[in-house]
Structure formats: structure tokens, C-alpha cells
N, C-alpha and C positions, 0 to 999 in steps of 0.2 A: 327562146329555147331551141336547142339544136335538133335537127332532124335525125332520126335513128335509121341507120342503114345496115342491113345484113348482107354478107358475102358468103355464098354457100354453093357447094357442089351437089348436083343432082344425085341422090342415092338410088342407083339403078336396081338395087335389091330391096332396100328398106322402103323406098318411096313407091315401089311398084304395087299395084293391086288391081284386081279385076273391076269392071264397071259396077258389078253388083255388091262386091264385098269390100270395096276400098275404104268404107267408113267403119268397118269393123276391126280395123287394125291401126297401130301407131305408125305414122309416117312422118319422119323428122322434119322435112321441109314444109309440110303443112302445119305440123305442131309448132314450128318456128313462129308462126303468126298467131298462135293460140295461147302464148305464155301469159299468165296473169301478171298484170302490172308492167308489161313490156310490149309496147306497140312499135311496130316497124313501119316507117314511112315508105321504105323501099327495100326490095330484096333483089340483089344481083345474083341471078341463078346461072351457074356455069354447067354446061353439059356438052356431050359429044353430039355430032350431027345425027347419028343413027338413033338417038334417044329423043328426037324432036317431038314425037307423039306423046311420050310419057311426060315431057316437060309441059306440053300444052294442057295435059290433064291436071298436073300439079298446079299450074297457073290458074286454071278454072276453079279448082278446089280452094285455093287461097282466096280467090275473089269471093267465094261463098262464105268463108269464115271470117275474112277481114277485108271487106270491100274497099276500104280506104288505102290499102297497101298496094303500091305499084310494084310490079315484077318486071324486071328487064332480063332478057336472055343474052348470055354471053357464050359464044361457041368456041370451045377449045377441044380440038381433036387430038387424042393421044394414041400413038401407035402401041405403046405398052404402058399402061397405068402403074406398073410396078418398076419401071425404069426411073431410078432416082434422078439421073441427069436430065432426062427429057421432061419429067414432071416439074422439077424445080425450075428449069429454064422457061417453060411455057407459063407457069404461074408467076414467075418473076417478070416476064414480059407483059403479062396482063396487068400486074401491079404498077409497073413503070408507065404503062400507057393510060392508066386510069386517072381521071382528073379528081384527085382527092382534095377535099376542102375541109380540113379539121376544124376550122374556125366556126363553120356553120353546120357541120354534120358529125355525128358520133358513129364510128364504124365498129362492127363486131364481125369477126370471122368465125363461121360455124365449122368446127372440126369434128362434128358428129358423123358426117358422110364423107365418102371418098376412101381410097385405099389408105393403109397405114403410111405409105410413102407420101401421099398427098397431105395427110395430116401433119407429118414431120415437116414438110416443106412450108405449110401454113405457119407452123411454129417458128421456123427459122426466119421467114420473111417478116413476121410480126416482131420477133425479138430484135431483128436488125433495123426495125423502123422503116423498112421499105414499104410496108403497109402500116399506116399510122392507126392501129386498131387494138382492140382487146379480143381475146379468144372467147368463144361461146361453145359450151358443151351441153348438149341436150341428152336427156335420159327418159325412157318410157315410164309410164305409170307403174307403180309396184304391183297393184292389184289389177290385172287385166280384165277382171270380171265386172268392174264398175262400169255400168252402161254410160256411154257418152263421154267418158274421160279419155280423150285422145291427146291431150296436151303434154302430159308428163311434166318433168321439171327441167330447170336450166341452171347452169353455173357459169358465171362470168370470171374469166382469168385475166388479170392485168399483169403484163410482163415487166412493168416499170418497177424495179426493185426498190426504188426510193420511197414507194408507198408503204413498204413493209419494213418498219423500223428494226425489228428483230433480225430479219434477214440482212438488211443493209448493214447493221452493226456487226453481224457475224462476218459478212463479206469484207468489211473494212478491217476487222481484226485479222482475218486471214491474209489480207494484203500487207498489213503491218508485220506479220510474222515472216512473210516471204521476203520483204525488203530487209528486215533484220537478219534473216538468214544470209542474204547476199553480202551483208556487211560483217559477216562472221559473228553476229551478235553484239557488235560494238556500237554503243550509243553515240554515234557521231553527231557533232554540233554544227558542222559546216552546212549552211542552208543549200548552197549550190550543189554540193556533193549528194545531199539527201534527195534533192529533186532529180538528179541524174540517176540515182539508184532506183527511184520510183519508176522512171521511164524504162530503165533496163528490165525491171521486173515485168512490166506490161508487155514489152517487146518480146522478152524471152518466153512468155506464156502464150502470146497471141500470134507470133510470127515465126516462120521457118526460114526467113531470109537471112543472108549473112549479116553478122554483127561485128563491127570493127572497134577495137579498144585501142586508143592511142594514149600516149603520155610518156614521160621520161622513164628511164630504167629504174626499177625499184618502186614504182608507183603502185604496184599491186595488180597488174594486168593478168598475170598467170593465176594468182589466187582467186581473182574475181571470175575468171573463165571457168575454173573448177566449180565454183559455187553456182554459177549459172547452169552448168551441166547437172549438178546435184539437185537443183530446184526443178529442172525439166524432168529429170528421172523420177523424182518424188511425185510429180504431177502426171506421170506416165505419158509425157510428151515424147520421150525417147526410151528405147529399151536396150540399146547397145552400149558400148564402153565409151569412156572419155580418152581420146588419143591426142597427146600433146606433142607437137613437133617444133623444135627450135630451129628455124630455117637458117640461122646464122652458122649452124654446124654442117649444113649440106653444101657440098662442093663437088663440081665436076660431074662425071658419069654416075658417081655414087648417089648424087641427089635424085636423079630420075629413078634409080632402083629403089631407094628408100621410100620415095613418095608413092610411086606407081607400081612397084614390084617388078619382077623379071621372071622369065622362064628359064629352065635348065639350059645351059650352053649359050645364053644370050651374049656373054662376053667371057673373057678369060677369068677363071675363078668362080664362075657361076655354076657350081656343081649341083645345085638343086633349085627348086622354085622358091620364090619369095612373094608373099601376098602383097606387101607394100602397106604403108601406113594409112592410105586412103581406104583401102579395102578393109583394113582392121577396124576402121571407124564406122563400118556399115551399121545402120540403124541407131547410131549414137551421135556423138559430137566430136568433130575434128577441130583442134585449136592450132592454128598455124601462127606461132609466136615469132616475132621479128620477121614478118612476111616481106618487109622491105628489103631483106637481104637475099631473097631468091633471085636467081638469074632469069633473064628474059625468056629463055626456052622453057624453063620450069613454070614461069608465070603463064605462058601460053597454054600449056597442058593443064594447069590448075584451073584456068578460066573455063575450059571446056568441061572439066570434071565437075566444077561447081554448077554450071548451067545445065548440063545434060546428065550428070551423075554417071557418066561413062568415060572410060579412058583406056589406053592401050599400054599394057605392061611392056617393059623393055624386051625386045626380041620376040614378042608374041604376034601371031597372025590374027587373033580374035580379040575383040574388046571385052572388058569385064566391067561390072557395074558396082556401085556402092552408094547407098542412099543415106548420106550423112547430113547433119546440120553443121554449118561452118561458123566458127568464131576465129577472128584474126587479131593479132596484136602487133604494134609497131611503136618504136620511139622516134621514127622518122616522120617528117612532113611529106606524106605521099603525094600531095598536090605539087609540091616543089620537085619531088623525084620524077614525076611525070614530065614536068617542064624541062628537066635536064636529060630526059630520055632514058632514065634508069629504071622506070617502072611503067608498065603498060597502062595506057589510058583506059582501055576497055575493062581491064581487071579492076582498076581503081573505081570505075563507075559502078561495077558490080558489087564491090565491097562497101561502097559509100552510101548504101541504102540506109543503114543505121550506124552512125559513128558517134562514139562517146569518148570525150577527152578526159582521162583521169588526171586530176590535179596533182601536182607535186606536193610533198609534205609541207614545204615552206609556204604553200598557198592555203593550207588548212591547219595552221598551227593550233587553232582551238581544239583540234582533234588529237593533239599529242597526248593529252592527259588520259582520255579513255583508251587510247592505243597503248599507253604505258601499262595500264592495268591488264590489258589483253595479253601483252608480251610476258608479264609476270605469271599469268595463268598458263601460258604456253610453256614457260620454263618449268613450272610445277609438273605439267603433264609429261614433259620430256625427261627431266632429271629426277623427278620425285622429291624435290625439295621446295618447301613453301618459303618464299623470300618476300619481305616487305620493306618499305622505307620507314625511317623514323620521320616525324613531321617536318623537322628543319631540313632534312636531306631532300625530301620530296619537293618542298617549296623551292629550294635552291636549284634542283635539277629542272623543274618546270620553268623557272625564271630564265635559266640559261637556254633551254631548248626552244623557247619562244622569242628569244632576243634576236637582234640583227646579226650577232656573232655566229649563230647557228645556221650554217649553210644547208645541211642535210642533202649534200650532193648526191648521195645514193638513196635518198628518200627513206622508205620504210625498212630497207635493208640496213641502213645506218642505225635506225632506231632499234631494230631487233638485235643487231650486234651489240649495241651499247647496253641494252638491258641485260643481255646474256653475260657480258663482261662484269657488270656491276653485281648481278646476282651470284656469279661464281666467286667473286672476291668478297662478298658481304660476310662479315664476321657474325657467327651464330645466326645466320639467316636474316640479318638486319642491315639494310643499306644505310650507311652513315654519311654525314657531311663530307668526311675525308674521302670516302670512296667516290662520291659525286664530284668533288674537286679534281681528283686524279682523272676521272673519266672525261670531264670537260676539257682538261688540258690535252688528253689523248685525241679527242675529237677535233679540237682546234688545230692541232698539229697535222692531223690527217687532211683537214680542209685548208691547209696553209696556202695552197695555190688558188683557192676559190676566190673570185672577185668580191664576194660579199664579206669576206674576212679582212679585207684590206681597209685602210683608212679612207674615209669619204673623199677627202681632198685628192688622194692618189687616183681614185676611179675617175674623177673629173679630168685630171691631167692626162691619164691614159687615153681617154676618149676624145677630149677636145684639144688638148695641148695646153702648155703653161700660159701662153700669151692669151688665148681665148678665155681661159679661166679667170685670169687677172682682170679681164674686161667685164665680167659678170657682176650684176648687183648681188648684194647679200641675200635678198629674197630669192633670186633665181638659183643661187648656189645651193640653198637648203632644199628647194623643191626639186631641182634637177638631179641632185645627189640621190634622193629617194627613188626617183624614176629610173635612173641608171642602175642603181643597185638591184631594183626589182627586175629590170630587163636581164641583168646578168644571172638572176636566179631562175629564169624560166626559158624553156626551149623555144617557144613561139610567141609572137606578138599578141596573139589572142589570149594566151595564158597570162602573160604579164598584164595585159589590159584588164582581165577579170580580177586580178589581185589589186590593181591600182584603183579600179572603179567599183569595188565590191558592193558598196552601199548604194551609190547613185544609180547603178545599172538596174537595181531592183525596181526603181520607180519609173523606168522607161518601158513602153510597150514592146519596143524592139531596140536592141543595143548592138552596136558594132564596136566592141572594145578595142580591137586592133586598129580601127580607123581613128578612134579618138587618140590613142597613143601615138600613132604615126603623125597626126597633125601637130601634137605637142612637140615631138622630136624635131619635126620639120622647121620649127621656129629657130632651132639652133643648128640647122643644116645637117641633121642626123637622120639615119635610118636604123631600124631595129637590128638588122643583120650587122651593120657597121659597128654598132655599140658593142655587141657580143664579140665580134672579131677583134676589135681594138683592145677591149678590156682583157680578153684571154690571151692576147699575143704578148703581153708584157711579162 
């Protein structure tokens, strides 16, 4: 059976009593050891040096009512018991230095005594499991006239939500609603994408650190950034606006002015002050889309603004500040950009705390069908016309959309445009087989230069050369063709690897998909970048 241990702060007001009258009042730290059905083997009594005599009195009285309870004194001197930072730091240090042994001892933290600040700190330390304990709340007896009743009552509070099925279920439901919100309410079927959204929801709610969204153009980075902001605002994590900046449109001197603002007369044409986009995002979320397009000078100023929340407007003598949360997006491989000297390594390190790679549409073709329905709903909202597929047309479109012919080079922008065209041309609001066939031809023509639309044999020839292809076994031709087509459909080796090893990677504790792909290509003297360069050069 585990030993029971109480951790408690001396109540300098409640525990105090004169020598003659101390047994005529309720004193929580003495009552702690008088609780019916709750024996404490040890009490860790925390107090300030100046209350040493009171502590000795309490220890003596505990020995009277519970002789088998050991009391140990712990000195913590507080300059200001209402200073949250000081109280939390000193109680945390006490907890970290304490030799907890949860296997043999059961800990309860008494939150009855101490300032409200101390009680809040006990709660936070226990909730974070820095103190592996439950909380204990004591209360005095209701009828103070009852002679000899000084124990009162107690309530034990366990912060482990998993013990409370109803709360846990509600919490899980709220989490599900939040992730569905991030996915725009679309019931996606791609397991890897759903796991990523779960992580983004947790990070968005728990962290204010920068969050980097990577992926090809049209993968939905901007849409997801807006949903993250809306979720943060709904949860009161931010109160300011969402400010989106397409860094690809910022060039030269105007880039500095647009981002950081300027004062009147800072340069020719500066007839008035400009707050700048960073200042506009104060208390809100700043989304720097295509951040890889920023110049090195702008990158340097952005780094300081991200770290210190302070920056110097163009032409100003004094700094200004803006407390924003940062989201960034890019379709570039920033690690590669750093190696080429086009992106600052220190800025990349600051952005790379939380990085999420959004998959291309061709990597999650099982999600085309739910997104198809989503786009039809959007068409209804925008145009006011309800358009549907007939059964044969829907099946035909989904067969084409999930086939190897479908490159989806512009990702969800291609899909959105495709649905808009079909819905606009649908006779009597019904998309027919004929409309689908015309749309498929239109898309194939638009993707005509995409490697995935060419014959399999031609891709092999483009990458390896005619002589090398002729020397391949039939088995290698089939396998290598699929690998090369997948490489051409993805921007990075990691993305291509995830698509190729989508099932086997789930069975591994840790997977390096890019490394597995690189080793396979090396058997044929190929590298991922070489494959994409040779295939697209033809």
C-alpha cells in the first residue's frame, strides 16, 4: 500500500491561534491530519523563515492529533507572495528538487492555504505533471458550535481528464470540431493529411511560435492559414486582424515600406506616414506567403521583428512594435535555398520550429471526391445555383480525376476551376457525361506539357536515354516507370517518397522516405533532382 503524503503551505492567518484558544478554532494544516478515512504518513510543510515559531506550534499540534504523521519543514522565503513570477518560480524549483516516488507514495497538494497566486501556481504545476499529485481542498465544519469538531471536510481533485469519461468525450468532440474547421468541414480520407491537421490544431492552440506551411502552389496554404487564424480568434488566442502578405509581389524599396511602414518624407513620394503590414497585424496573425521570395535585406529585418516584435520604419528615428503571431508559407525548399545563399539560415532556423508539408492533390487522390462536393457547395454560395452530377457523369469524372492521366499541376486551383467550368456549362443544373468528357479533354490539353501525361516509355527515355532503357529488364521497366512518374508529380524527394511508400511507412516507428527513394534511384545512377530536370527539359 502506498504511503500518503501531503504538500501544504503554512496558513499564516488561518493556522494562527493563541496558546489558550488555538483548539477553539479550525486550523487547516492541523485539520489536514484529522480527516476521517484519510491518514497522512508525511506532511511537507512549506513556510517562510519568519513564521518558524508558528510552524513549530502547528507541528506540535499535529503530533497531538496524529502522532504517527511525520512533518518535514521546507523553507521558501517570498519577497512578495502576490508576485506570480516569483511564487511560480520558487514553487517550481521546490517541485523539481523534490524526490518524488509515485510508485510508492501518493501525493496530495493542499490548495486551502497560501495566497490565490500560490493556489493558481499549485494548480498549474500539478496540471503540467511537474508535481505528480492530486489537489486537496479543505473546508471548515458548517456548524462551528459543535464542540470538538475541528476537522471539517475535504475534496480531492484529480486533474487527469482521462478519469472523467464525460469530460474526456466532450474534449475529444471539441478537438474533432476544431480539426474539421481547419479542413473547411471537408471529411478528408487521407490518413497522413488528417494526422497533420491534428498536429496543426494542437500547435495552433498551444503555441505562439512561428508556423511554416510548405507545399506546391495551389495546395491550400493560404486557405489553411486563414482557418488557423479563425480558430485562434474563436478560442480568443488572438484579438487582432489576419494580415496576408504575398512576398512575391514585394520588390525593391517598396518592399521595406510595405512591410515595416515609413514616415513622411522618408523617400520621394512619401507624402504621409504608412503603418506597414507588420504593424497592421498587431495582436493578430501575420501570414507571409511565399516567404522564400523575400530579399536578404527584408529577411534580416523580418528576423528581428519576429524575435523582438520591434522594427524600424523606413526613415524613422524611433522603433515601433507589433505583437503578432507569425504564419509563413512557401513552395520552395528553404533548406536548399539556404545552401544556395538565397535565404538566411538564422531566419530559416526561426521559422523551422513547426513546419508542415501540405501534400499535392495527386498525393491525396482519395480526397478528390469530398473536395468535389465542397466545390459544388462553394459554387452554390457564390453563384446561387445548385448544380449536381448525374450518377454516370460523377463516376466518369472521379475515374479520370484519380487516374495517372490527371496531373493536377495546379492542385486544388485546378480542381476548383474544373468544377466551376462544369457547373457553369451544366444544362438545367445537371452535370452530364458529355460535360465531363469535354472537361477532361480541356484539362489534358492544359496539362499537355506535364511529365505525368506522357507515355510511360517516353519518360524512361527522357531520363535514362534510349540505350539504357533497352538494357532494362521488363520488371525494372514497370517499377521504374511508376517511380519516375511519381518523382515528376512531386516537388521534393520527401513528398514523392511519402506517395510511393504510403502504406509501408505506417508500419515503421521512424521513416525516411526521401532516403528510401534516393537509394532506389541510385541503383540506376539517378538522383531525384536529375529526374525532374531531365523529364521537364524535353
